[in-house]
N, C-alpha and C positions, 0 to 999 in steps of 0.2 A: 443799303443791304440789311435785311432783317437779322436780328440777333439770333444765334443758334439756341438761346435759352428762352426765346419768346414762345408763349403758348400758342399752339396751333389754332387757327380760326375754325370754329365749329361750322360744319356744313349747313347750308340753309335747309330748312324744312321744305319738303315738296309743296308746291302751291295747292291750296285747298280749293276744291270746286266751289264756284260761287253759290251762295245760299239762294234758295228759291223761296222768296217770301211773297205771299199773295198780295196783289194790290188792293187798295181800299175798294175800288169798283168791283173787283172780282169777289171780294169777301161780302159785298153788299147783296149779291144775288141770293146765296143760301140764307142770309139773315132775313131778308124780306120774305122769302118763301116760308121760312120757319115761323115768323111772326104771323103771317097771313094764315097759315095752317093752324096755328095755335088759336087764333081768334075764331076761325070757323068751327073748330072742334069744341072750344069752350062755350060758344053760343049755340051749339047743337044745330048747325045749319043743315036743314033737312035734305037738300040734294046730295050733300057730301055724306051724311050719315046713312042715307038710303043706298048710295053706291057702295059704301063700306059693307053694309049688311048683305047686299046681293052677292058681292064677291066672296065674303067670308062664308056665307051659306053654301055657295057652290063648292068652294074648296073643302069645307068640312064634310060634305057628302062624299067627295073623293077620298078624304082621309079615312072615313069609316069603311069605305069599300076596298081600301088598299092597306090592310094591316101591316104588311111587310114594309112598305114605304114609311108608314107611320112610325113603326118601331125604329127604323133607321133615323128618321127625323128626330125622334126623342133622344136617341143616343148622341147625335150630333149636337143638338141644342143644349142638352144637360151636361155634357162632358167636354166636347171639343170646343164648341163656341160659347160656352157658358161665360158670363161676365167675370167670374172668379178665375176661370182658366185664362182669360185675356189679361187680367190683372197680374196673375202669377207670371205670365210671359213678359209683361212690362217690367216686373220686379227682377226677373232674371237678366233682362237686358240692362237694367239700371246697375245691377251688381257688376256686370261685365264692363260697363262704361266706367264705373268707379275704380275697380281693381285692375283691369287689363289696360285701359286706355287713360287712366287718371283724369277722365272727363267728369269731375265731380259736380260741377254746376249743371251739366247736361243730365247727369243721373238724377239729381234732385229735381230738376225741371220735369223730367219724365214722370217721376213718382207723384209729384204734386199735381201735375196736369191730370193724371188718371184719377187721383183722389177728388179733385174739384169736379171733374166730369161726372163721377159717381154721385156727388152731392147735388149737382145741378139736376140730374135726371130724377132724383128722389124728390127734390123740391117741386119740380114741375108735376110729377105724378100726384103729389099731395094737393097742389094748387088747382089743377084741372079736375082731378077726382073722377076720371072717366071709368065707367064700369067695363070690365072685360066681357067678351062674348059669353053667353050662357047657352048651352046646348042640352037637349034631352038625353043625348048619348055622347058625352064628352070623351075625347081620346087622351086628354092630358089636363093638368091643372097648373095654375100659377098664382102667385100672391101679389099683393099691392095693386095699385091702380094701373090702368092700361096705357095711358098716354104720358110720355112717349115710350117706345119699346126700349128697355134697358139693354137687352141683348144687341139690338141693331146699333144703338148709339155707342155702346162700349166697343163692339167689334170695329166700327168705322173709326172711332178715335184711336184705338190700339194700332190697327194696321196703317192708318194714315200717319201716325207718329213714327212707326217703325220704317215705313217706306221713305219718309223724309230723312230719317237718320242714315239709312243705307245710301240714299242719293248724296247726302252731305259728305259721307266718307268715301265717295267715289268708287262704289263697287263695280265689278265687271258687268258687261252687257248681259251675259248669260244668267248670272245670279239675279240681276235686276229684273230680267224678264220672268224668271220663275217666281220672284217675290211679288211682282205685280199680279201675275196669274193667281197665285195663292190668295193674295189679299182680295182680289175681285171675287173669287169663288167663295171665300169665307164671308165677306160682307153681304154679298147677294144671298148666299145660302142660308145664313142665320136669319135674315129677314123672311125668307120664304118658309122656313121651318116654323117660325112663330105663327104665321097665318095658317099654315097647314095643320098645325096642332090645335088650332082653334082658341088660342089664348090671347090673340091680338087682332085688332082690326087692321086692315091694310094701311090706313093713315097713321096708325101708331108706329108702324115700321118706317114709313116714309119720313115721319118726324124724327125718328131716331137717326136715320141716315143723314138728314139735313143738319141736325144739331151736332152730330159727330164731325161733319165737315167744318162747321163753324168753329167748333172747339179746336180742331187741328189748326185751322188758319190763324186763330187768335194765339194759340200756343207758339206757333212758328214765329209770329211777329214779336211776341214777348222774348223768345230766345234770341231773335235778331237784335234787340236792343242791348242785350248783354254781350253778344258776340256779333257785332256788325260785320 
């Protein structure tokens, strides 16, 4: 018979949903595609650069003819989906994890992952040195080299990490559905606005998406080694 002075047994924590870590084979697909695209762009493979130019030229003509849509795209890309807006969002989530949930390792992991992602994109821009599109009647301007798109990579990395965190904490089906829809809209939208505004070639955006996926997959695997 237990002693009346014995300390009560603490209730067990609810089971955590299993972590969804990408397999090596699944991770290999975006890695191979990213490397192949990098090689083709760096070597200025004519069929690819020609297709890039044809698509970008057609889209630019539409942007010039539709100033209302172009202004909307500029607001979205400069304020809503800007890389610094994405980093501030990750910073806010990191603070929430640190103070609200005491998940300090995960908070640090999130911030470090975003910082490393930003450094990788800048290193690649400097290494490839691809020139941005130049138009006689530009509708927007941008700095640094073109490849890869920092906007596309940062948005993919940010929303990929946040979706994984939501799934890991077992959010409800309704919230998960809205989060997936918002992520898909944002990641797709930011890539389209960069081409629409004439500051990126389509393959810059494609590379940003692929590299963002790779970065998320690698980060999730790293987190899994600390919290298997």
